[in-house]
C-alpha positions in Angstrom: -28.8 -98.2 208.7 -26.3 -98.6 211.5 -23.1 -100.5 211.5 -24.5 -103.6 213.3 -27.2 -104.0 210.5 -24.5 -103.6 207.9 -22.4 -106.3 209.5 -25.4 -108.5 209.6 -26.0 -108.1 205.9 -22.2 -108.7 205.3 -22.2 -111.6 207.8 -20.6 -114.1 205.4 -17.7 -111.8 204.6 -17.4 -110.9 208.4 -17.1 -114.7 209.2 -14.3 -115.1 206.6 -12.4 -112.1 208.0 -12.7 -113.4 211.5 -11.6 -116.9 210.4 -8.6 -115.2 208.7 -7.6 -113.5 212.0 -8.1 -116.7 214.0 -5.9 -118.8 211.5 -3.2 -116.1 211.7 -3.4 -115.8 215.4 -3.3 -119.6 216.0 -0.3 -120.1 213.7 1.7 -117.2 215.3 1.0 -118.5 218.9 -0.4 -122.0 219.5 1.2 -123.7 216.6 4.6 -122.0 216.8 7.3 -124.6 216.9 5.1 -127.4 215.4 6.0 -129.0 212.1 5.0 -127.5 208.7 2.5 -130.4 208.0 0.9 -130.0 211.4 0.5 -126.1 210.9 -0.7 -126.6 207.4 -3.3 -129.2 208.3 -4.6 -127.4 211.3 -4.7 -124.0 209.6 -6.4 -125.4 206.5 -9.0 -127.2 208.5 -9.8 -124.0 210.6 -10.0 -122.1 207.4 -12.3 -124.7 205.9 -14.6 -124.5 209.0 -14.9 -120.7 208.6 -15.7 -120.9 204.8 -18.2 -123.7 205.6 -20.0 -121.5 208.2 -20.1 -118.7 205.7 -21.5 -120.9 203.0 -24.1 -122.5 205.2 -25.2 -119.0 206.2 -25.5 -117.9 202.6 -27.3 -121.1 201.6 -29.9 -120.6 204.3 -30.4 -117.0 203.1 -31.2 -118.2 199.5 -34.8 -118.9 200.4 -35.3 -115.2 200.7 -36.1 -114.1 197.1 -36.2 -110.4 197.9 -33.5 -108.1 196.5 -31.9 -105.5 198.8 -29.9 -102.6 197.5 -27.9 -100.7 200.1 -26.1 -97.3 199.6 -27.0 -96.9 196.0 -25.7 -100.3 194.8 -22.7 -100.5 197.0 -24.0 -103.7 198.5 -26.5 -106.0 196.7 -28.3 -108.9 198.4 -29.9 -111.2 195.9 -30.3 -115.1 195.8 -28.2 -115.5 192.6 -25.5 -113.3 194.2 -25.6 -115.3 197.3 -25.2 -118.6 195.4 -22.3 -117.2 193.4 -20.7 -116.4 196.9 -21.3 -120.0 197.9 -19.6 -121.2 194.8 -16.6 -119.0 195.5 -16.4 -120.3 199.2 -16.6 -123.9 197.9 -13.7 -123.3 195.5 -11.8 -121.7 198.3 -12.5 -124.8 200.4 -11.0 -127.1 197.8 -8.0 -124.9 197.3 -7.4 -125.1 201.1 -7.6 -128.9 201.0 -5.1 -129.3 198.2 -2.9 -126.7 199.9 -2.6 -128.7 203.1 0.0 -131.0 201.5 2.1 -128.0 200.4 5.9 -127.8 201.1 6.5 -124.5 199.4 6.5 -122.1 202.4 7.1 -122.0 206.2 4.8 -119.0 206.6 1.6 -121.1 206.9 -0.6 -118.6 208.7 0.2 -115.7 206.3 -0.4 -118.0 203.2 -3.9 -119.2 204.4 -4.9 -115.8 205.6 -4.0 -114.3 202.3 -6.3 -116.9 200.5 -9.1 -115.9 202.8 -8.5 -112.3 202.2 -8.6 -112.8 198.5 -12.0 -114.7 199.1 -13.4 -111.7 200.9 -12.4 -109.5 198.0 -14.1 -111.8 195.5 -17.2 -112.0 197.6 -17.6 -108.2 197.7 -16.8 -108.0 194.0 -19.8 -110.1 193.0 -22.2 -108.3 195.5 -21.8 -104.8 194.3 -23.3 -102.6 191.4 -21.1 -99.6 192.0 -17.9 -98.7 190.1 -16.1 -97.6 193.2 -16.8 -100.8 195.2 -16.0 -102.9 192.2 -12.6 -101.3 191.9 -11.8 -101.6 195.7 -13.0 -105.2 195.8 -11.1 -106.1 192.6 -7.9 -104.6 193.9 -8.3 -106.2 197.4 -8.5 -109.7 195.5 -5.8 -108.8 193.0 -3.2 -107.7 195.6 -3.9 -110.9 197.6 -3.3 -113.0 194.4 0.0 -111.2 193.6 1.2 -112.1 197.1 0.0 -115.7 196.8 1.9 -116.0 193.5 5.2 -115.1 195.3 4.8 -117.6 198.1 7.1 -120.4 196.7 10.3 -119.4 198.6 12.1 -122.5 197.0 11.6 -121.4 193.4 13.0 -118.2 191.9 10.3 -118.4 189.2 7.8 -117.7 191.8 9.1 -114.3 192.5 9.6 -113.5 188.8 5.9 -114.6 188.1 4.7 -112.5 191.0 6.5 -109.4 189.6 5.1 -109.9 186.2 1.6 -110.5 187.5 1.8 -107.4 189.7 3.1 -105.2 186.9 0.5 -106.3 184.3 -2.2 -106.2 187.0 -1.2 -102.6 188.0 -1.3 -101.6 184.4 -4.7 -103.2 184.0 -6.0 -101.5 187.1 -4.9 -98.1 185.6 -6.8 -98.9 182.4 -9.9 -99.9 184.3 -9.8 -96.9 186.6 -9.4 -94.6 183.6 -12.4 -96.2 181.9 -14.5 -96.0 185.2 -13.6 -92.2 185.5 -14.8 -91.6 182.0 -18.0 -93.5 182.7 -18.7 -91.4 185.7 -17.9 -88.3 183.6 -20.4 -89.1 180.8 -23.2 -90.5 183.1 -22.7 -88.5 186.3 -23.0 -91.7 188.5 -21.0 -94.7 189.7 -24.1 -97.0 189.8 -24.3 -99.4 186.9 -28.1 -99.0 186.4 -27.8 -95.2 186.7 -24.9 -95.2 184.3 -27.2 -97.0 181.7 -29.7 -94.3 182.1 -27.2 -91.5 181.8 -25.7 -92.8 178.5 -29.0 -93.7 176.9 -29.5 -92.0 173.7 -25.9 -90.5 173.6 -24.7 -92.8 170.9 -21.0 -93.8 170.8 -19.4 -90.5 171.3 -15.6 -90.4 171.7 -15.6 -90.3 175.5 -18.0 -93.2 175.9 -16.1 -95.1 173.2 -12.8 -94.7 175.1 -14.5 -95.7 178.3 -15.8 -98.9 176.9 -12.5 -99.9 175.3 -10.6 -99.1 178.6 -13.1 -101.3 180.6 -12.6 -104.2 178.1 -8.9 -103.9 178.4 -8.9 -103.7 182.2 -11.0 -106.9 182.5 -9.2 -108.5 179.6 -6.1 -108.6 181.8 -8.1 -109.9 184.8 -9.5 -112.9 182.8 -6.3 -113.5 180.8 -7.9 -112.9 177.4 -5.8 -112.3 174.3 -4.0 -110.0 173.7 -3.9 -109.2 177.6 -2.8 -112.7 178.6 0.9 -112.4 178.7 1.2 -112.7 182.5 -0.8 -115.9 182.7 1.6 -118.6 181.6 4.5 -117.3 183.8 2.1 -116.8 186.8 0.6 -120.3 186.5 4.0 -122.0 186.1 5.9 -120.0 188.8 3.2 -119.7 191.5 2.7 -122.3 194.1 0.3 -124.9 192.5 -2.6 -124.2 195.0 -2.2 -120.5 194.2 -2.4 -121.1 190.6 -5.5 -123.2 191.1 -7.2 -120.4 192.9 -6.2 -117.8 190.3 -7.7 -120.0 187.7 -10.9 -120.9 189.5 -12.3 -118.5 192.2 -11.1 -115.3 190.6 -12.4 -116.5 187.1 -15.9 -117.0 188.7 -16.1 -113.6 190.3 -14.5 -111.8 187.3 -16.8 -113.2 184.7 -19.9 -112.6 186.9 -19.1 -108.9 187.4 -18.0 -108.5 183.7 -21.4 -109.9 182.5 -23.1 -107.5 185.0 -21.3 -104.5 183.7 -22.0 -105.2 180.1 -25.7 -106.2 180.7 -26.5 -103.3 183.1 -24.2 -100.3 182.4 -23.5 -100.8 178.7 -27.0 -102.2 177.8 -27.6 -99.7 175.0 -24.1 -99.7 173.5 -23.6 -103.3 172.5 -23.6 -102.8 168.7 -23.5 -106.2 166.9 -20.9 -108.7 166.0 -23.1 -110.9 163.9 -21.6 -112.2 160.6 -21.7 -109.5 157.9 -23.7 -107.3 160.3 -21.2 -105.4 162.3 -22.4 -102.4 164.2 -20.0 -100.3 166.4 -20.2 -101.0 170.1 -18.6 -103.2 172.7 -19.8 -106.5 171.1 -17.4 -106.5 168.1 -14.5 -105.7 170.4 -15.3 -108.5 172.7 -15.9 -110.8 169.8 -12.4 -110.3 168.4 -11.0 -110.8 171.9 -12.9 -114.0 172.3 -11.9 -115.4 168.8 -8.2 -114.6 169.4 -8.3 -116.2 172.8 -9.8 -119.4 171.5 -7.3 -119.7 168.6 -4.1 -118.6 170.4 -4.8 -120.4 173.6 -5.5 -123.7 172.0 -2.8 -123.7 169.4 -0.1 -122.6 171.8 -1.0 -125.1 174.4 -0.1 -127.8 171.8 3.7 -127.2 172.1 4.0 -126.9 175.9 6.2 -129.4 177.8 5.1 -128.0 181.2 1.6 -129.2 182.3 1.1 -126.0 184.3 1.8 -123.8 181.3 -0.4 -126.2 179.2 -3.2 -125.5 181.7 -2.5 -121.8 181.6 -2.9 -121.6 177.8 -6.0 -123.8 178.2 -7.3 -121.2 180.6 -6.7 -118.5 178.0 -8.7 -120.6 175.5 -11.5 -121.2 178.0 -11.7 -117.5 178.6 -12.6 -117.1 174.9 -15.4 -119.6 175.3 -16.7 -117.7 178.3 -16.7 -114.4 176.5 -19.3 -115.8 174.2 -21.7 -115.8 177.1 -21.1 -112.1 177.6 -21.6 -111.5 173.9 -25.0 -113.2 174.0 -26.1 -110.4 176.3 -29.3 -112.1 177.6 -30.3 -113.9 180.7 -30.0 -117.4 179.1 -26.5 -116.7 178.0 -25.6 -115.4 181.5 -27.0 -118.5 183.0 -25.1 -120.7 180.6 -21.9 -118.7 181.3 -22.2 -119.0 185.0 -22.7 -122.8 184.8 -19.7 -123.1 182.5 -17.4 -121.0 184.6 -18.4 -122.7 188.0 -17.9 -126.2 186.5 -14.6 -125.1 184.7 -13.3 -123.7 188.1 -14.1 -127.1 189.8 -12.3 -129.0 187.1 -9.3 -126.6 187.1 -8.7 -127.0 190.9 -8.8 -130.8 190.4 -6.4 -130.7 187.5 -3.9 -128.5 189.4 -4.3 -130.8 192.5 -3.0 -133.7 190.5 -0.2 -131.6 189.1 0.9 -130.6 192.6 1.1 -134.2 193.7 3.2 -135.1 190.8 5.3 -132.0 191.1 6.1 -132.7 194.8 6.9 -136.3 194.1 9.1 -135.8 191.1 10.3 -132.2 191.5 8.8 -130.8 188.2 5.5 -130.5 186.3 7.2 -131.6 183.1 5.1 -133.7 180.9 7.6 -136.6 181.1 7.0 -136.9 184.8 3.5 -138.0 184.2 4.6 -141.1 182.4 3.3 -144.3 183.9 1.0 -142.4 186.3 -1.7 -144.9 186.0 0.6 -147.6 187.5 2.3 -145.4 190.1 -0.9 -143.9 191.3 -4.1 -145.4 189.8 -6.5 -143.2 191.7 -4.7 -140.1 190.8 -4.5 -140.9 187.2 -8.3 -141.7 187.0 -9.1 -138.2 188.6 -6.7 -136.7 186.1 -8.6 -138.4 183.3 -11.9 -137.2 184.4 -10.7 -133.6 184.8 -8.9 -133.4 181.4 -11.8 -135.1 179.5 -14.2 -132.6 181.1 -12.0 -129.6 180.0 -12.0 -131.1 176.6 -15.8 -131.3 176.6 -16.4 -135.1 176.5 -19.9 -136.2 177.5 -21.4 -137.0 180.1 -18.9 -134.8 182.1 -19.7 -131.3 183.3 -17.5 -129.6 180.7 -19.5 -131.0 177.8 -22.8 -129.9 179.3 -21.3 -126.4 180.1 -20.2 -126.0 176.5 -23.7 -127.3 175.2 -25.6 -124.8 177.4 -23.4 -121.9 176.6 -23.0 -122.5 172.8 -26.7 -123.2 172.3 -27.7 -120.1 174.3 -25.3 -118.1 172.2 -26.6 -119.4 168.9 -30.1 -118.3 169.8 -29.2 -115.1 171.3 -29.4 -112.8 168.3 -31.7 -114.6 165.9 -30.8 -115.8 162.4 -27.8 -117.5 164.0 -25.8 -114.3 163.9 -23.1 -115.5 166.3 -22.9 -119.0 164.8 -19.4 -118.2 163.3 -18.1 -117.8 166.8 -19.7 -120.9 168.1 -18.3 -122.9 165.1 -14.8 -121.6 165.9 -15.3 -122.5 169.5 -16.3 -126.1 168.6 -13.4 -126.4 166.2 -10.9 -125.1 168.8 -12.4 -127.5 171.4 -11.5 -130.3 169.0 -8.0 -129.0 168.8 -7.8 -129.0 172.6 -8.3 -132.8 172.6 -4.8 -133.2 171.2 -3.0 -131.6 174.1 -5.3 -133.0 176.8 -4.7 -136.6 175.3 -1.0 -136.0 175.2 -1.1 -135.8 179.0 -3.3 -138.8 179.2 -1.1 -140.7 176.8 1.8 -140.1 179.2 -0.2 -141.3 182.1 -1.8 -144.3 180.7 0.2 -145.5 177.6 3.9 -144.5 178.2 6.1 -146.3 180.7 7.8 -144.4 183.5 11.5 -144.2 183.8 13.1 -147.1 185.8 14.3 -144.5 188.5 10.8 -142.7 188.6 9.8 -142.5 192.3 6.6 -144.0 193.7 3.8 -141.4 194.2 2.0 -141.2 197.5 -1.0 -139.1 197.6 -1.7 -137.2 200.9 -5.1 -138.1 202.4 -6.7 -134.6 202.4 -5.6 -134.0 198.8 -7.0 -137.4 197.6 -10.3 -136.7 199.4 -10.5 -133.2 197.6 -9.7 -134.8 194.2 -12.2 -137.6 194.6 -15.0 -135.2 195.6 -14.1 -132.9 192.7 -14.1 -135.7 190.2 -17.5 -136.9 191.5 -18.9 -133.4 191.2 -17.7 -133.2 187.6 -19.5 -136.4 186.8 -22.6 -135.5 188.8 -23.1 -132.0 187.4 -22.6 -133.5 183.9 -25.3 -136.1 184.5 -27.6 -133.9 186.5 -26.9 -130.3 185.5 -30.2 -129.1 187.0 -28.6 -129.5 190.6 -26.6 -126.3 189.8 -28.9 -124.6 187.2 -31.8 -124.2 189.6 -29.7 -121.7 191.6 -28.6 -119.6 188.6 
């Protein structure tokens, strides 16, 4: 294979990279001296065009059902992989739309190009089955996200959040690289399928056990699961709101997709069991404990939050616990349910953060009190917020309910004899707990009155368009989930 063929197979990523360079170049030359709003709108629309072109290319390629494996799993072309890339590009597009109204930085070209660079890293992450490429792509995305977190030059919390995120992320990268090196040592390969062959029949010897634990720790940091979640609340609160939305959406989709791939391909014979009263050593009991802790701590801690961004951060920790149930199921139905859940959750999260950004820019803070009277100050914005929060809580017929239904039902039937039912019951109970803090926000928006000096809220056109489309997708995918399921 020559480089031209490789560029053709990696055409979507190439398009995004070229778009990144075009956005950066245009901002530094043609738009220099223009207002921040003009530069943001033009750069966001140009970025959106590039992401749209890449998504259309991928969608047209979905009809080819063949699987191509290049360089021993370094690059995998498969219809499901292509669709996950489309989902990441769509989430990037919505992030760009809500970013267009941002007032947190004057470095517009750098900000938008960093979002696109993170998108390229996430796209490569989902399209590989090789440990080296996984690590390189993950670090490309992670380094971009650290920078995005620090972009709010008007808020000292942004720099503090970025430093914490970077330190925790660097530590997680060390754990992950150590685990990967041990996996290579015990199997003699960096390809996930060859690793499974290499460790078959070894049993859980000490090196393999340490490798599994290190991998769980490394990805636990990436998905903000307990007890590796400490960076998330500060990062979500301090980061520019569009950056927080992207951290909680696009990176979640890619991280859980590759996490499920690693456990179902490389660790296929080392799962053990986490069924009730039937524990067998392996990665399954470890992930089960992490999932249970994430669901409990995330939901209970969210109850006492007065910052809506921190509330959404702890909600994200709880949802990471639900998503880990899909990894525990360890079969195609559970993976399918997991990806439906994580994609619909990502759409809802971007919408919720988009509403928070508008309120934050109008009032100067994301405090819960600033949402009082939102239904009278901005009825359309309040309606979108209600749809997003009720979906996160799992109210039918919204996408969040269908996602939980698919995921929990697949997990219940995964092991036979209802072995993981205890985790599903815990997940349902914690979902009920989550209603309390979601309804606190809706109570402020719909029941409580705003202060007399509360400013009027004007929603930028591009942001309102993105929120309306996101709310419509949440309703549509709840009523017609097959529109998404057919591609998974």
